[in-house]
C-alpha positions as CSV (number, residue, x, y, z in Angstrom):
1,X,-102.3,-35.2,-12.5
2,X,-103.3,-38.3,-14.5
3,X,-106.5,-39.7,-13.1
4,X,-107.2,-42.2,-16.0
5,X,-106.4,-45.2,-13.8
6,X,-108.6,-44.0,-11.0
7,X,-111.5,-43.2,-13.4
8,X,-111.2,-46.7,-14.8
9,X,-111.3,-48.3,-11.4
10,X,-114.4,-46.3,-10.4
11,X,-116.1,-47.4,-13.6
12,X,-115.3,-51.0,-12.8
13,X,-116.7,-50.6,-9.3
14,X,-119.9,-49.1,-10.5
15,X,-120.3,-51.8,-13.2
16,X,-119.8,-54.5,-10.6
17,X,-122.3,-53.0,-8.2
18,X,-124.9,-52.7,-11.0
19,X,-124.4,-56.4,-12.0
20,X,-125.6,-59.2,-9.7
21,X,-122.7,-61.2,-8.2
22,X,-123.8,-64.5,-9.7
23,X,-123.7,-62.9,-13.2
24,X,-120.2,-61.6,-12.6
25,X,-119.2,-65.0,-11.4
26,X,-120.5,-66.6,-14.5
27,X,-118.7,-64.1,-16.6
28,X,-115.4,-64.9,-14.8
29,X,-115.9,-68.6,-15.5
30,X,-116.5,-67.8,-19.2
31,X,-113.3,-65.7,-19.3
32,X,-111.3,-68.4,-17.7
33,X,-112.6,-71.1,-20.1
34,X,-111.9,-68.9,-23.1
35,X,-108.4,-68.1,-22.0
36,X,-107.8,-71.8,-21.3
37,X,-109.1,-72.7,-24.8
38,X,-106.9,-70.0,-26.3
39,X,-103.8,-71.2,-24.5
40,X,-104.5,-74.8,-25.5
41,X,-105.1,-73.8,-29.1
42,X,-101.8,-71.8,-29.2
43,X,-99.9,-74.6,-27.6
44,X,-101.3,-77.2,-30.0
45,X,-100.4,-75.1,-33.0
46,X,-96.9,-74.5,-31.8
47,X,-96.5,-78.2,-31.2
48,X,-97.6,-79.1,-34.7
49,X,-95.4,-76.4,-36.2
50,X,-92.2,-77.8,-34.6
């Protein structure tokens, strides 16, 4: 039996419970912003290269 996935899920659940919801919310917003910036940067570089 491979329980790697289950163990990872349990770790995530424990981490979320230990961290206040507002902090996790802020972290999600930061991740969203960074991903958007990365996508914009990659798109701009591809546009200039063409």
